[in-house]
DSSP file (Angstrom, degrees, kcal/mol; ACC not computed):
  #  RESIDUE AA STRUCTURE BP1 BP2  ACC     N-H-->O    O-->H-N    N-H-->O    O-->H-N    TCO  KAPPA ALPHA  PHI   PSI    X-CA   Y-CA   Z-CA
    1    1 A M     >        0   0    0      0, 0.0     4,-2.2     0, 0.0     5,-0.2   0.000 360.0 360.0 360.0 -44.7  151.3  107.7   52.3
    2    2 A K  H  >  +     0   0    0      1,-0.2     4,-2.2     2,-0.2     5,-0.2   0.885 360.0  51.5 -61.7 -39.1  152.4  104.7   50.3
    3    3 A R  H  > S+     0   0    0      2,-0.2     4,-2.8     1,-0.2    -1,-0.2   0.893 107.9  51.9 -64.4 -41.6  155.9  104.9   51.8
    4    4 A T  H  > S+     0   0    0      2,-0.2     4,-2.4     1,-0.2    -2,-0.2   0.909 111.4  46.6 -63.7 -43.0  154.5  105.0   55.3
    5    5 A I  H  X S+     0   0    0     -4,-2.2     4,-2.6     2,-0.2    -1,-0.2   0.917 113.3  49.1 -65.1 -42.7  152.4  101.9   54.7
    6    6 A L  H  X S+     0   0    0     -4,-2.2     4,-2.4     2,-0.2    -2,-0.2   0.911 112.4  47.8 -63.1 -43.4  155.4  100.1   53.1
    7    7 A A  H  X S+     0   0    0     -4,-2.8     4,-2.3     2,-0.2    -2,-0.2   0.911 112.8  48.8 -64.9 -42.2  157.6  101.0   56.0
    8    8 A S  H  X S+     0   0    0     -4,-2.4     4,-2.2    -5,-0.2    -2,-0.2   0.908 111.6  49.7 -63.7 -41.9  155.0   99.8   58.5
    9    9 A L  H  X S+     0   0    0     -4,-2.6     4,-2.2     2,-0.2    -2,-0.2   0.910 110.4  49.9 -62.7 -43.5  154.6   96.6   56.6
   10   10 A S  H  X S+     0   0    0     -4,-2.4     4,-2.2     1,-0.2    -2,-0.2   0.902 110.3  50.6 -62.2 -41.8  158.3   96.0   56.6
   11   11 A F  H  X S+     0   0    0     -4,-2.3     4,-2.3     2,-0.2    -1,-0.2   0.910 109.7  50.3 -63.7 -42.2  158.6   96.6   60.3
   12   12 A C  H  X S+     0   0    0     -4,-2.2     4,-2.5     1,-0.2    -2,-0.2   0.895 110.1  50.1 -64.5 -40.1  155.7   94.1   61.0
   13   13 A I  H  X S+     0   0    0     -4,-2.2     4,-2.1     2,-0.2    -1,-0.2   0.904 110.2  50.7 -64.4 -40.6  157.4   91.5   58.9
   14   14 A L  H  X S+     0   0    0     -4,-2.2     4,-1.9     1,-0.2    -2,-0.2   0.913 111.6  47.2 -62.5 -43.5  160.7   92.1   60.8
   15   15 A L  H  X S+     0   0    0     -4,-2.3     4,-2.4     2,-0.2    -2,-0.2   0.887 109.7  53.3 -65.1 -39.9  158.9   91.7   64.1
   16   16 A A  H  X S+     0   0    0     -4,-2.5     4,-1.8     1,-0.2    -1,-0.2   0.912 109.4  49.0 -61.9 -42.8  157.1   88.6   63.0
   17   17 A G  H  X S+     0   0    0     -4,-2.1     4,-1.8     1,-0.2    -1,-0.2   0.891 111.1  49.6 -64.3 -41.0  160.4   87.0   62.0
   18   18 A A  H  X S+     0   0    0     -4,-1.9     4,-1.8     1,-0.2    -2,-0.2   0.884 109.5  51.6 -65.9 -39.3  162.0   87.9   65.4
   19   19 A G  H  X S+     0   0    0     -4,-2.4     4,-1.3     1,-0.2    -1,-0.2   0.875 107.2  53.9 -64.8 -37.9  159.1   86.5   67.3
   20   20 A Q  H  X S+     0   0    0     -4,-1.8     4,-1.0     1,-0.2     3,-0.4   0.926 108.7  46.8 -64.0 -45.5  159.4   83.3   65.4
   21   21 A S  H  < S+     0   0    0     -4,-1.8     3,-0.3     1,-0.2    -1,-0.2   0.857 109.0  55.4 -68.9 -32.2  163.0   82.7   66.2
   22   22 A M  H  < S+     0   0    0     -4,-1.8    -1,-0.2     1,-0.2     3,-0.2   0.807 102.1  58.3 -67.1 -28.2  162.5   83.6   69.9
   23   23 A A  H  < S+     0   0    0     -4,-1.3     2,-1.4    -3,-0.4     3,-0.3   0.818  96.9  62.5 -71.2 -30.4  159.8   80.8   70.0
   24   24 A D  S  < S+     0   0    0     -4,-1.0    94,-0.5    -3,-0.3    21,-0.3  -0.535  73.8 113.4 -92.8  68.5  162.3   78.2   68.9
   25   25 A S        +     0   0    0     -2,-1.4    46,-2.6    19,-0.7    47,-0.5   0.402  38.1 104.6-123.6   0.8  164.5   78.7   72.0
   26   26 A F  E     +AB  44  70A   0     18,-2.4    18,-2.5    -3,-0.3     2,-0.3  -0.656  37.2 167.3 -93.5 143.8  164.4   75.5   74.1
   27   27 A G  E     - B   0  69A   0     42,-2.5    42,-2.5    -2,-0.3     2,-0.3  -0.932   9.2-171.6-143.1 167.4  167.2   72.9   74.3
   28   28 A A  E     -AB  41  68A   0     13,-1.2    13,-2.1    -2,-0.3     2,-0.4  -0.987  15.7-144.6-156.8 158.1  168.1   69.9   76.4
   29   29 A I  E     -AB  40  67A   0     38,-2.5    37,-2.8    -2,-0.3    38,-1.5  -0.998  15.2-161.7-128.2 126.9  170.8   67.4   77.1
   30   30 A A  E     -AB  39  65A   0      9,-3.5     9,-2.0    -2,-0.4     2,-0.3  -0.823  12.2-171.6-105.8 149.6  170.1   63.8   78.1
   31   31 A Y  E     -AB  38  64A   0     33,-2.8    33,-1.9    -2,-0.3     7,-0.2  -0.998  23.1-153.6-146.1 142.0  172.7   61.6   79.7
   32   32 A S     >  -     0   0    0      5,-2.1     4,-3.0    -2,-0.3     5,-0.3  -0.943   6.8-168.2-113.2 106.8  173.2   58.0   80.7
   33   33 A P  T  4 S+     0   0    0      0, 0.0    -1,-0.1     0, 0.0    30,-0.1   0.820  87.1  57.6 -61.8 -29.2  175.6   57.7   83.6
   34   34 A R  T  4 S+     0   0    0      1,-0.1    29,-0.0    28,-0.1    -2,-0.0   0.920 125.3  14.7 -68.1 -45.4  175.8   54.0   83.1
   35   35 A T  T  4 S-     0   0    0     -3,-0.1    -1,-0.1     2,-0.1     3,-0.1   0.622  94.4-123.2-105.8 -17.1  177.0   54.1   79.5
   36   36 A G     <  +     0   0    0     -4,-3.0    24,-0.0     1,-0.3    -2,-0.0   0.482  56.7 155.2  84.5   1.8  178.1   57.7   79.1
   37   37 A A        -     0   0    0     -5,-0.3    -5,-2.1    -6,-0.1     2,-0.3  -0.324  23.1-163.9 -65.0 144.5  175.7   58.1   76.1
   38   38 A L  E     -A   31   0A   0     -7,-0.2    21,-0.4    19,-0.2     2,-0.3  -0.952  14.5-178.3-129.3 149.1  174.5   61.6   75.4
   39   39 A G  E     +A   30   0A   0     -9,-2.0    -9,-3.5    -2,-0.3     2,-0.3  -0.986  11.2 179.9-140.7 148.9  171.7   63.2   73.4
   40   40 A W  E     -A   29   0A   0     -2,-0.3     2,-0.3   -11,-0.2   -11,-0.2  -0.949  10.0-171.0-146.8 164.2  171.0   66.8   72.9
   41   41 A S  E     -A   28   0A   0    -13,-2.1   -13,-1.2    -2,-0.3     2,-0.3  -0.959   4.4-176.3-149.1 162.3  168.6   69.2   71.2
   42   42 A Y  E     +     0   0A   0     -2,-0.3   -15,-0.2   -15,-0.2    75,-0.1  -0.983  57.6  32.6-159.7 159.6  168.3   72.9   70.5
   43   43 A D  E    S+     0   0A   0     -2,-0.3     2,-0.2     1,-0.2   -18,-0.2   0.877  73.3 152.0  59.0  45.0  165.9   75.4   68.9
   44   44 A H  E     -A   26   0A   0    -18,-2.5   -18,-2.4     1,-0.1   -19,-0.7  -0.673  52.9-124.8 -99.3 160.0  162.7   73.7   69.9
   45   45 A T  S    S+     0   0    0    -21,-0.3     2,-0.3    -2,-0.2     3,-0.1   0.625  88.6  21.8 -81.5 -13.6  159.3   75.4   70.5
   46   46 A S  S  > S-     0   0    0    -20,-0.1     4,-2.1     1,-0.1     5,-0.2  -0.981  73.5-116.5-149.5 160.2  158.8   73.9   74.0
   47   47 A R  H  > S+     0   0    0     -2,-0.3     4,-2.8     2,-0.2     5,-0.2   0.922 116.2  54.3 -60.2 -44.7  160.7   72.4   76.9
   48   48 A R  H  > S+     0   0    0      1,-0.2     4,-2.5     2,-0.2    -1,-0.2   0.915 109.0  46.7 -58.0 -46.6  158.8   69.1   76.3
   49   49 A N  H  > S+     0   0    0      1,-0.2     4,-2.3     2,-0.2    -1,-0.2   0.902 113.0  49.7 -63.8 -40.4  159.8   68.9   72.7
   50   50 A A  H  X S+     0   0    0     -4,-2.1     4,-2.3     2,-0.2   -22,-0.2   0.922 112.2  47.2 -65.0 -44.4  163.4   69.7   73.5
   51   51 A E  H  X S+     0   0    0     -4,-2.8     4,-2.3     2,-0.2     5,-0.2   0.912 112.3  49.6 -65.9 -42.0  163.5   67.1   76.2
   52   52 A R  H  X S+     0   0    0     -4,-2.5     4,-2.5    -5,-0.2    -1,-0.2   0.905 111.6  49.1 -61.9 -42.4  161.9   64.4   74.0
   53   53 A A  H  X S+     0   0    0     -4,-2.3     4,-2.0     2,-0.2    -2,-0.2   0.911 110.5  50.0 -65.4 -41.9  164.3   65.1   71.2
   54   54 A A  H  < S+     0   0    0     -4,-2.3     4,-0.4     2,-0.2   -24,-0.2   0.924 113.1  45.9 -63.6 -43.5  167.4   64.9   73.5
   55   55 A Q  H >< S+     0   0    0     -4,-2.3     3,-1.1     1,-0.2     5,-0.3   0.902 111.8  52.3 -65.3 -40.5  166.2   61.6   74.9
   56   56 A S  H 3< S+     0   0    0     -4,-2.5    -1,-0.2     1,-0.2    -2,-0.2   0.851 108.8  50.5 -62.4 -35.0  165.5   60.3   71.4
   57   57 A N  T 3< S+     0   0    0     -4,-2.0     2,-0.5    -5,-0.2    -1,-0.2   0.491  91.2  93.9 -82.4  -3.8  169.0   61.2   70.3
   58   58 A C    <   -     0   0    0     -3,-1.1     2,-0.9    -4,-0.4   -19,-0.2  -0.806  70.0-145.4 -95.8 125.4  170.6   59.4   73.2
   59   59 A D        +     0   0    0     -2,-0.5     2,-0.3   -21,-0.4    -1,-0.1  -0.223  69.1  81.0 -89.2  45.5  171.7   55.8   72.4
   60   60 A A  S >  S-     0   0    0     -2,-0.9     3,-1.3    -5,-0.3    -2,-0.1  -0.993  74.0-132.1-146.7 146.0  171.0   54.2   75.8
   61   61 A S  T 3  S+     0   0    0     -2,-0.3    -1,-0.1     1,-0.3    -2,-0.0   0.745 105.9  52.6 -70.5 -22.8  167.8   52.9   77.4
   62   62 A D  T 3  S+     0   0    0      2,-0.1    -1,-0.3    -3,-0.0     2,-0.1   0.179  75.1 137.8-100.9  18.6  168.4   54.7   80.7
   63   63 A C    <   -     0   0    0     -3,-1.3     2,-0.3    -5,-0.1   -31,-0.2  -0.430  29.2-177.0 -63.2 133.4  169.1   58.2   79.3
   64   64 A R  E     -B   31   0A   0    -33,-1.9   -33,-2.8    -2,-0.1     2,-0.4  -0.949  37.5 -92.1-130.5 152.9  167.4   60.9   81.3
   65   65 A V  E     -B   30   0A   0     -2,-0.3   -35,-0.3   -35,-0.3     3,-0.1  -0.496  38.1-178.3 -65.2 121.3  167.2   64.6   80.8
   66   66 A A  E     -     0   0A   0    -37,-2.8     2,-0.3    -2,-0.4   -36,-0.2   0.799  66.1  -6.2 -89.1 -35.4  170.2   66.1   82.7
   67   67 A I  E     -B   29   0A   0    -38,-1.5   -38,-2.5     7,-0.0    -1,-0.4  -0.977  55.2-163.8-161.0 145.2  169.4   69.8   81.9
   68   68 A W  E     -B   28   0A   0     -2,-0.3     2,-0.3   -40,-0.2   -40,-0.3  -0.925  14.6-173.4-128.3 158.4  167.0   71.9   79.9
   69   69 A F  E     -B   27   0A   0    -42,-2.5   -42,-2.5    -2,-0.3     2,-0.4  -0.991  18.2-147.3-153.9 155.1  167.4   75.5   78.9
   70   70 A D  E    S-B   26   0A   0     -2,-0.3   -44,-0.2   -44,-0.2     3,-0.1  -0.976  86.0 -18.6-131.8 116.1  165.5   78.4   77.3
   71   71 A Q  S    S+     0   0    0    -46,-2.6     2,-0.2    -2,-0.4    47,-0.2   0.921 126.5  78.1  49.4  48.0  167.4   81.0   75.3
   72   72 A A  S    S-     0   0    0    -47,-0.5    45,-2.5    45,-0.3     2,-0.3  -0.811  82.0 -91.0-157.5-166.8  170.5   79.9   77.2
   73   73 A C  E     -CD  88 116B   0     15,-3.2    15,-1.9    43,-0.2     2,-0.3  -0.895  26.1-161.4-124.6 155.1  173.1   77.2   77.2
   74   74 A G  E     -CD  87 115B   0     41,-3.0    41,-2.3    -2,-0.3     2,-0.3  -0.931   7.7-175.0-131.7 157.4  173.4   73.9   79.1
   75   75 A A  E     -CD  86 114B   0     11,-2.2    11,-2.0    -2,-0.3     2,-0.4  -0.990  15.0-150.9-150.6 155.1  176.3   71.6   79.9
   76   76 A V  E     -CD  85 113B   0     37,-2.4    36,-3.0    -2,-0.3    37,-1.4  -0.998  14.5-168.6-128.0 132.9  177.1   68.2   81.5
   77   77 A A  E     -CD  84 111B   0      7,-2.8     7,-2.4    -2,-0.4     2,-0.4  -0.912   3.5-161.6-120.4 148.9  180.4   67.4   83.3
   78   78 A R  E     +CD  83 110B   0     32,-2.7    32,-2.4    -2,-0.3     5,-0.2  -0.972   9.9 177.2-132.5 145.2  181.6   64.0   84.4
   79   79 A G  E >   -C   82   0B   0      3,-3.2     3,-0.7    -2,-0.4    29,-0.2  -0.765  50.2 -89.2-131.1 179.5  184.2   62.9   86.9
   80   80 A P  T 3  S+     0   0    0      0, 0.0    28,-0.1     0, 0.0     3,-0.1   0.791 125.0  31.9 -64.2 -27.9  185.3   59.4   88.0
   81   81 A D  T 3  S-     0   0    0     26,-0.3     2,-0.3     1,-0.1    -3,-0.0   0.268 127.9 -22.5-116.2  10.8  182.7   59.3   90.9
   82   82 A G  E <   -C   79   0B   0     -3,-0.7    -3,-3.2    25,-0.2     2,-0.3  -0.988  53.6-121.2 168.7-174.2  179.8   61.3   89.5
   83   83 A W  E     -C   78   0B   0     -2,-0.3     2,-0.3    -5,-0.2    -5,-0.2  -0.911  15.3-166.5-148.4 169.9  178.5   63.9   87.2
   84   84 A G  E     -C   77   0B   0     -7,-2.4    -7,-2.8    -2,-0.3     2,-0.3  -0.978   6.1-149.6-156.6 166.2  176.7   67.3   87.2
   85   85 A S  E     +C   76   0B   0     -2,-0.3     2,-0.3    -9,-0.2    -9,-0.2  -0.938  15.5 169.3-139.1 162.2  174.8   69.6   84.9
   86   86 A G  E     -C   75   0B   0    -11,-2.0   -11,-2.2    -2,-0.3     2,-0.3  -0.986  16.7-144.2-163.6 166.8  174.3   73.3   84.7
   87   87 A W  E     +C   74   0B   0     -2,-0.3     2,-0.3   -13,-0.2   -13,-0.2  -0.924  20.1 158.9-136.4 163.1  172.9   76.2   82.6
   88   88 A G  E     -C   73   0B   0    -15,-1.9   -15,-3.2    -2,-0.3     6,-0.1  -0.970  53.2 -95.9-169.5 173.0  173.8   79.8   81.9
   89   89 A Y  S    S+     0   0    0     -2,-0.3     2,-0.3   -17,-0.2   -15,-0.1   0.473 108.8  37.5 -82.7  -0.5  173.4   82.6   79.5
   90   90 A S  S  > S-     0   0    0    -17,-0.1     4,-2.3     1,-0.1     5,-0.2  -0.953  87.5-112.2-140.4 162.1  176.8   81.7   77.9
   91   91 A R  H  > S+     0   0    0     -2,-0.3     4,-2.6     1,-0.2     5,-0.2   0.931 118.0  51.3 -57.5 -46.8  178.7   78.5   77.2
   92   92 A R  H  > S+     0   0    0      1,-0.2     4,-2.6     2,-0.2    -1,-0.2   0.912 109.5  48.9 -58.9 -45.8  181.3   79.4   79.8
   93   93 A E  H  > S+     0   0    0      2,-0.2     4,-2.2     1,-0.2    -1,-0.2   0.911 112.1  48.5 -63.1 -42.9  178.7   80.0   82.5
   94   94 A A  H  X S+     0   0    0     -4,-2.3     4,-2.3     1,-0.2   -19,-0.3   0.912 112.4  48.9 -64.2 -42.3  176.9   76.7   81.7
   95   95 A E  H  X S+     0   0    0     -4,-2.6     4,-2.5     2,-0.2     5,-0.2   0.912 110.5  50.0 -63.7 -42.4  180.2   74.8   81.8
   96   96 A N  H  X S+     0   0    0     -4,-2.6     4,-2.4    -5,-0.2    -1,-0.2   0.909 111.3  49.4 -62.6 -40.8  181.2   76.4   85.1
   97   97 A Q  H  X S+     0   0    0     -4,-2.2     4,-2.3     2,-0.2    -1,-0.2   0.910 111.6  49.0 -64.1 -41.8  177.9   75.5   86.7
   98   98 A A  H  X S+     0   0    0     -4,-2.3     4,-2.5     2,-0.2   -21,-0.3   0.916 112.2  47.5 -64.1 -43.7  178.1   71.9   85.4
   99   99 A I  H  X S+     0   0    0     -4,-2.5     4,-2.4     2,-0.2    -1,-0.2   0.905 111.8  50.8 -64.5 -42.1  181.7   71.5   86.8
  100  100 A G  H  < S+     0   0    0     -4,-2.4     4,-0.4    -5,-0.2    -2,-0.2   0.910 111.7  47.6 -62.1 -41.7  180.6   73.0   90.1
  101  101 A S  H >< S+     0   0    0     -4,-2.3     3,-1.0     1,-0.2     4,-0.3   0.908 112.1  49.5 -64.4 -43.2  177.7   70.6   90.3
  102  102 A C  H >X S+     0   0    0     -4,-2.5     3,-1.9     1,-0.2     4,-1.4   0.876 102.0  62.6 -63.3 -39.3  179.9   67.6   89.4
  103  103 A R  T 3< S+     0   0    0     -4,-2.4    -1,-0.2     1,-0.3    -2,-0.2   0.624  87.6  72.2 -66.3 -12.7  182.5   68.6   92.1
  104  104 A Q  T <4 S+     0   0    0     -3,-1.0    -1,-0.3    -4,-0.4    -2,-0.2   0.747 116.9  19.4 -70.3 -21.8  179.9   68.0   94.8
  105  105 A N  T <4 S+     0   0    0     -3,-1.9     2,-0.3    -4,-0.3    -2,-0.2   0.483 130.6  17.3-123.2 -10.3  180.2   64.3   94.1
  106  106 A S     <  -     0   0    0     -4,-1.4     2,-0.3   -26,-0.1     3,-0.2  -0.861  60.8-125.6-152.0-179.2  183.5   63.8   92.4
  107  107 A H  S    S+     0   0    0     -2,-0.3   -26,-0.3     1,-0.1   -25,-0.2  -0.829  83.8  40.1-128.7 168.6  186.9   65.2   91.5
  108  108 A G  S    S-     0   0    0     -2,-0.3     2,-0.1     1,-0.2    -1,-0.1   0.831  76.9-179.8  61.5  32.7  188.6   65.7   88.1
  109  109 A C        -     0   0    0     -3,-0.2     2,-0.4   -10,-0.1   -30,-0.3  -0.421   6.5-177.7 -71.8 137.8  185.3   66.8   86.5
  110  110 A Q  E     -D   78   0B   0    -32,-2.4   -32,-2.7    -2,-0.1     2,-0.3  -0.989  32.9-106.2-135.1 145.2  185.4   67.7   82.8
  111  111 A V  E     +D   77   0B   0     -2,-0.4   -34,-0.3   -34,-0.3     3,-0.1  -0.517  32.3 178.6 -68.8 129.0  182.7   69.0   80.5
  112  112 A I  E     +     0   0B   0    -36,-3.0     2,-0.3     1,-0.4   -35,-0.2   0.592  66.9   9.2-107.9 -16.0  181.5   66.2   78.2
  113  113 A R  E     +D   76   0B   0    -37,-1.4   -37,-2.4     2,-0.0    -1,-0.4  -0.931  56.7 177.1-161.5 139.8  178.8   68.2   76.3
  114  114 A W  E     +D   75   0B   0     -2,-0.3     2,-0.3   -39,-0.2   -39,-0.2  -0.966   6.9 177.1-136.5 156.2  177.5   71.7   76.0
  115  115 A Q  E     -D   74   0B   0    -41,-2.3   -41,-3.0    -2,-0.3     2,-0.3  -0.969  12.5-155.2-157.5 141.9  174.8   73.2   73.8
  116  116 A C  E     -D   73   0B   0     -2,-0.3     2,-0.3   -43,-0.3   -43,-0.2  -0.877  12.1-172.2-117.9 155.7  173.2   76.6   73.4
  117  117 A S        +     0   0    0    -45,-2.5     2,-0.3    -2,-0.3   -45,-0.3  -0.986  46.7  10.7-145.3 152.6  169.7   77.4   72.1
  118  118 A G  S    S-     0   0    0    -94,-0.5     2,-1.4    -2,-0.3   -96,-0.1  -0.587 122.5  -2.5  83.9-143.1  167.8   80.4   71.1
  119  119 A A              0   0    0     -2,-0.3    -1,-0.2     1,-0.2   -94,-0.1  -0.219 360.0 360.0 -82.5  46.0  169.5   83.8   70.7
  120  120 A R              0   0    0     -2,-1.4    -1,-0.2   -48,-0.1   -29,-0.1   0.374 360.0 360.0-107.7 360.0  172.9   82.6   71.8
């Protein structure tokens, strides 16, 4: 009986810890096209907190959130005539999305920042 209670208690603690880490899963990247400044965040409890942190970490007055993500990755790509952003469940997928978005307005696009958050 004592063993069953102990095993059950251990399982509950394990689940509580997993739930906590899943809650800290939001991230964002902020970008200033004018200056090229970037700010990013990861492992926040809400989209709003992640976006605020990314903007706060960006050293330009015109920084805006380029992408936010939840238990995923985000990326920003820039070319001579424009930029783009994207997200995906892996770094590679996020980078490909960002480059594809950038290529709609520019050529020679390269990823300038990527970030993953949550269980990545």
